[in-house]
C-alpha positions in Angstrom: 10.1 -4.8 39.0 12.0 -3.3 36.1 13.8 -6.4 34.7 10.2 -8.2 34.9 9.1 -4.8 32.7 12.8 -4.6 30.3 11.8 -8.4 29.7 8.3 -8.2 27.9 9.9 -5.1 26.1 12.9 -7.6 25.2 10.2 -10.3 24.3 8.0 -7.8 21.8 11.0 -7.0 19.7 11.6 -11.0 19.4 7.8 -11.3 18.2 8.6 -8.4 15.9 10.9 -10.0 13.9 9.2 -13.4 13.0 8.5 -14.1 9.6 10.5 -14.0 6.3 12.8 -10.9 6.0 12.8 -8.9 3.5 13.3 -10.6 -0.6 17.2 -11.0 -1.6 18.2 -8.7 -4.1 17.9 -9.7 -8.0 20.7 -10.0 -10.3 20.7 -7.7 -12.9 19.6 -9.5 -16.4 22.6 -10.5 -18.7 21.9 -8.8 -21.9 21.8 -10.7 -24.7 24.6 -11.4 -26.8 23.3 -11.0 -30.4 20.0 -9.3 -29.2 19.5 -6.8 -32.1 20.4 -9.8 -34.4 17.5 -11.5 -33.4 14.9 -8.7 -32.7 15.4 -7.6 -37.1 15.4 -11.1 -38.1 11.5 -11.1 -36.2 8.3 -11.2 -39.5 7.0 -7.7 -39.2 4.0 -8.3 -40.8 0.2 -6.9 -40.9 -0.5 -10.6 -40.8 0.6 -14.6 -39.9 0.3 -17.7 -41.0 2.0 -19.3 -38.2 3.3 -18.0 -34.7 5.7 -19.7 -33.4 5.0 -18.7 -29.8 2.2 -21.2 -29.9 1.8 -24.4 -30.2 -1.3 -24.5 -32.6 -3.5 -22.2 -34.6 -4.0 -19.0 -33.0 -7.8 -18.5 -32.7 -8.2 -15.4 -30.9 -6.7 -12.4 -30.0 -8.0 -9.3 -27.8 -6.9 -6.0 -27.0 -6.6 -3.8 -24.2 -7.3 0.2 -23.4 -4.1 -1.1 -20.9 -1.5 -1.5 -23.2 -1.8 -5.2 -23.2 -3.3 -8.0 -25.6 -4.2 -11.4 -25.3 -3.6 -14.1 -27.8 -5.2 -17.6 -27.4 -4.6 -21.1 -29.6 -6.7 -23.8 -30.8 -5.3 -25.9 -27.9 -6.7 -23.7 -24.8 -3.0 -21.7 -24.2 -3.2 -18.1 -23.5 -0.3 -15.2 -23.9 -0.3 -12.3 -22.9 1.7 -9.7 -24.5 2.6 -5.6 -23.8 3.0 -3.6 -26.0 5.9 -1.3 -26.3 7.2 2.1 -27.9 8.9 -0.4 -30.9 7.2 -3.6 -31.0 5.5 -6.1 -28.4 7.0 -7.8 -25.4 6.1 -11.6 -24.1 4.2 -10.8 -20.6 3.1 -14.2 -19.1 1.8 -17.7 -20.1 
């Protein structure tokens, strides 16, 4: 009877291991070689005539209380941005 009890325990342990394992560790991002030069060459004005991130004219801008803002263009694309201490960062298309 002990063998039967231990085999049931082994089956339960096998059932617990079914499914995908933990996600593999992601590699740290490699620093961009001329990042500061790129950042300093970005335009910084109160108003823009053209957005280089949108393919068409930007028609809508919405700002949230959660440090995000959203831009929408005439071709129907939405882009989400995150406010940072210095500037903004693209979040999602």
